[in-house]
C-alpha positions, -999 to +999 in steps of 0.1 A: -031-007-165-049-040-162-068-039-130-076-081-133-049-107-121-039-134-140-049-159-120-080-153-094-068-148-054-094-156-029-097-126-008-108-125+028-136-100+040-115-065+045-111-057+081-115-025+097-086-026+122-071+005+133-031+001+127-008+024+141+021+040+120+044+025+151+030-013+138+029-002+099+070+010+099+075-019+118+057-042+089+083-037+061+096-067+052+125-072+076+109-080+106+102-123+104+072-115+131+057-085+110+038-095+080+045-069+050+020-045+045+014-011+025-008+015+030-021+031+001-049+062+008-050+056+045-064+019+036-032-009+044-030-036+024-012-075+031+017-078+004+033-109+023+048-131+005+052-109-026+086-107-030+088-070-044+079-055-012+102-076+007+140-061+014+162-064-021+127-061-039+123-035-065+090-019-044+105-028-013+107+012-007+065+013-005+063-016+023+059-004+062+041+029+054+012+049+033+029+053-002+000+071-013+023+101-029+041+078-048+018+060-060+005+084-077+036+097-092+047+062-100+076+074-085+105+053-065+115+075-038+117+071-004+111+112+000+078+105-018+063+073-006+040+095+018+000+097+027-004+133+013-014+134-018-046+156-021-025+186-039-014+164-068-031+168-106-058+150-118-046+124-134-016+117-111-048+113-085-064+092-110-030+069-113-033+068-074-073+054-078-062+027-105-027+017-079-059+012-053-081-008-070-053-028-086-042-039-054-076-040-043-082-067-063-049-088-050-042-084-016-061-086+017-075-054+033-065-057+070-074-021+080-067+016+082-040+040+092-048+054+128-057+090+120-060+089+076-069+121+073-062+108+032-088+082+020 
């Protein structure tokens, strides 16, 4: 997996706002008055504008939730889009860390999931 974006991305300084699960769930790309967010290991990334995370997009299943487990397992199954990942294999944990790095080089960090214990 290549971590560097094809084009230079100017990112804002990371925010450490607390984002409730309720608010995160509304950031799923279906509400015009909300951004589109994906959380990984409790960190919330703003993926607004990337059509892959919008309704009908190939990665829409990740939007509005902490999708750590699914990303670690390279799964697009909705039931795998959940925050727990600590019980996964070392290989899966490496994949998850690679996804975290990938997102951190492309998307602004908007905060942390309220009460997240999976960091």
